[in-house]
Legacy VTK file of the C-alpha trace (Angstrom):
# vtk DataFile Version 3.0
C-alpha trace
ASCII
DATASET POLYDATA
POINTS 155 float
0.000 0.000 0.000
2.783 2.467 0.838
4.354 2.132 -2.649
0.988 2.915 -4.240
0.661 6.040 -2.063
4.171 7.217 -2.947
3.528 6.729 -6.658
0.290 8.703 -6.314
2.164 11.601 -4.711
4.649 11.721 -7.588
1.878 11.973 -10.190
-0.196 14.870 -8.822
0.702 18.531 -9.317
0.013 20.364 -6.026
-1.092 23.398 -8.058
-4.378 21.527 -8.532
-5.065 21.723 -4.766
-5.322 25.517 -4.622
-8.930 26.399 -3.751
-9.898 22.835 -2.805
-10.876 21.918 0.744
-8.670 19.745 2.916
-11.291 16.980 2.839
-11.689 16.968 -0.958
-10.781 13.602 -2.422
-7.684 14.938 -4.212
-6.226 16.738 -1.206
-7.153 14.012 1.291
-5.525 11.289 -0.829
-2.390 13.381 -1.282
-2.113 14.005 2.463
-2.452 10.271 3.120
0.249 9.569 0.524
2.664 11.838 2.405
2.662 9.245 5.204
3.631 11.918 7.739
1.710 13.513 10.586
1.711 17.269 10.018
2.902 19.905 12.424
-0.225 22.049 12.739
-0.011 25.718 13.705
-2.075 28.861 13.290
-0.961 32.123 11.722
-3.350 35.063 11.310
-6.509 33.534 9.832
-4.661 30.505 8.466
-4.152 26.994 9.728
-0.726 25.704 8.646
-0.159 22.023 7.967
3.585 21.487 7.692
5.138 18.226 6.453
8.904 18.792 6.912
10.004 15.271 5.879
8.133 15.727 2.594
9.181 19.338 1.953
5.660 20.741 1.698
3.410 23.051 3.739
-0.264 23.894 3.261
-2.040 27.035 4.453
-5.788 26.598 4.914
-8.234 29.489 5.221
-11.213 29.643 7.593
-13.264 27.564 5.121
-10.543 24.859 5.192
-9.598 25.630 1.575
-5.981 25.281 0.517
-4.908 28.832 -0.307
-1.092 28.623 -0.110
1.340 25.752 -0.680
5.092 25.910 -0.083
7.296 23.417 -1.967
10.800 23.356 -0.519
13.596 22.869 -3.022
16.655 22.458 -0.901
17.189 20.692 2.356
17.411 23.226 5.132
17.244 23.085 8.896
13.472 22.622 8.776
12.496 20.799 5.557
13.749 18.105 3.242
13.398 18.644 -0.503
9.936 18.104 -1.986
10.160 15.099 -4.326
6.749 15.290 -6.001
5.549 16.908 -9.226
6.353 20.604 -9.557
4.085 23.102 -11.316
4.380 23.984 -15.007
7.311 21.630 -15.766
9.657 23.577 -13.509
12.467 21.815 -11.643
14.366 22.976 -8.586
17.501 23.155 -10.748
15.985 25.973 -12.832
17.316 29.489 -12.591
15.434 32.691 -13.308
16.151 32.516 -17.040
14.895 28.905 -17.247
11.672 29.834 -15.454
11.125 32.828 -17.774
11.558 30.582 -20.828
8.725 28.379 -19.531
6.405 30.975 -17.969
7.191 34.274 -19.697
7.891 37.545 -17.924
7.131 37.699 -14.198
4.319 39.860 -12.844
6.564 41.031 -9.999
10.179 40.478 -9.032
12.574 41.574 -6.359
16.255 41.699 -5.589
17.753 39.427 -3.011
19.332 40.449 0.256
22.234 39.255 2.368
20.244 36.226 3.508
17.649 35.716 0.738
17.874 35.134 -2.981
16.072 37.019 -5.733
12.378 36.283 -6.217
9.788 36.359 -8.992
6.018 35.988 -9.063
3.963 34.817 -12.024
0.212 35.487 -11.896
-2.249 33.217 -13.678
-6.053 33.093 -13.537
-6.382 30.516 -10.743
-2.975 30.651 -9.070
0.101 32.782 -8.580
3.471 31.065 -8.435
6.295 32.673 -6.470
9.897 31.504 -6.832
12.637 32.300 -4.351
16.003 31.474 -5.860
19.037 30.144 -4.056
21.417 32.796 -2.827
24.757 31.445 -4.019
24.020 28.980 -6.828
21.570 28.498 -9.686
18.358 26.881 -8.527
15.116 27.386 -6.671
14.988 27.427 -2.885
11.199 27.429 -2.511
8.133 27.558 -4.770
4.981 29.114 -3.331
1.581 28.515 -4.907
-1.027 31.105 -3.908
-4.728 31.563 -4.457
-5.747 34.923 -5.965
-7.847 35.469 -2.813
-4.655 35.559 -0.730
-2.938 37.954 -3.121
-5.724 40.503 -2.908
-4.377 41.371 0.540
-0.736 41.435 -0.591
-0.850 43.531 -3.764
LINES 1 156
155 0 1 2 3 4 5 6 7 8 9 10 11 12 13 14 15 16 17 18 19 20 21 22 23 24 25 26 27 28 29 30 31 32 33 34 35 36 37 38 39 40 41 42 43 44 45 46 47 48 49 50 51 52 53 54 55 56 57 58 59 60 61 62 63 64 65 66 67 68 69 70 71 72 73 74 75 76 77 78 79 80 81 82 83 84 85 86 87 88 89 90 91 92 93 94 95 96 97 98 99 100 101 102 103 104 105 106 107 108 109 110 111 112 113 114 115 116 117 118 119 120 121 122 123 124 125 126 127 128 129 130 131 132 133 134 135 136 137 138 139 140 141 142 143 144 145 146 147 148 149 150 151 152 153 154
């Protein structure tokens, strides 16, 4: 059974979960496939379900809809690398130029700082995808999938 769950996880693009409720069939099956009990916390109006061994975190709104997903691209002190399907045929080895070739020009971008890499955001009808790049080498540190409802408060 575990092998079947792992294979399921590697076939589903988490982008499809944005806007779905935690108990929808797609999200529920994916969470089971992670085979990890989440660390659950609250932040503002969100409930955060963090799966550090699987490199993924979900933010749920008050209606229990998935509104933000973090996909971690490099092992850090808190998360292992996410090994599932990434959105829009992107890989964690991509740099900014590679992402632009696949997605076009970003909607917003920003310079890095002493402790954070450059970032870009690409807005689509049903989801915005934010990339934070690694500081010292080519690659993506974290991919954030966001519902347009979350962005309305960010700008």
